[in-house]
N, C-alpha and C positions, 0 to 999 in steps of 0.2 A: 593488427591484429584484427586479423577478421573471427567474429562472436560464430561457437557452434552451432548450427541449426534444427538439431537436437536439444527436444524439450529440458528447460529449465527446472529446478525445484526451485521454491521457497528458498533461500537463503535463511541462516542460521542467525541467533541474533541480527535477520535486518529489519524491520517495520518500517523500510524508508514507506513504503503506496501508505504509509498511515496516519503520514505524520504531512506529509508533500502533498499529499494531492486533495487539493477541496470536495466536499462530495453535500452536493443539495440537496443532496434527499434526505426523509425518513430514517434515523441513526436510533435505535433503539436506544435512551435515554439522553437524543439531543433528536430533536423530534423534525428541529431546521436545517440538519447536516452539522457544518464541522468546517471550517478555512483552511484554506493552506494555510501548513505552516505549524498548526494545531491539533498537539497529536491528541488522534483518535482514543474517547475515556475508555472502549475497551482492551486499547493497547496493552498487555502487559506488562513485567517488568522483565518478562524473560522475550519480547518480544514477537507475540503469539497470542494472536486474536480471540480475547474471552467470545465473540460471537459466533466464530469461526463456524463450526455446523448449526449454530440457528438457520429455519427459514426465511427468517422474518433482519434477516442483513442486508445493507443496500447490493440494489443486485450493480449497482458499478464493483461494490464487492468482489460479487459473486462472476462479476467477467470481468475481471480484473488478473493477468496468466502473470508470471512471471517470464519475463526475458529478455536476453539481454541487452533488449536494447534500449526497455529500460531500464533495468535496474543492475546490468554495467558488470565491472567483477570483485563489486566492494560494498556497502554500503554510503560510504564517501558517497561517490560515486555514483551510484542510486540516487541518494537523497538533489545531489546537482542536477540528475538529468533529469530525474521526473522533479521538481523548483525551476525548473526552464520549462516545463509544459502546461507551470502553472501560472505563469505571467504573460 
């Protein structure tokens, strides 16, 4: 099934990008970044980012846009896709 080309909103209760991806740049509280597969310390229990509006959040986080190519159709699919990009 082809993906829609319309803009995608972040999926409710997902946070896959905050777990699956590695971040090598500074994150507040994690100056050395985080490894792929490690939950970001700023990912809250409701899978929202506690520093989403913070100007100090990493550029990689600011630049990441939810897209079907990366996020698939479920959190589980997003995790698989994003893990495959980190390996």
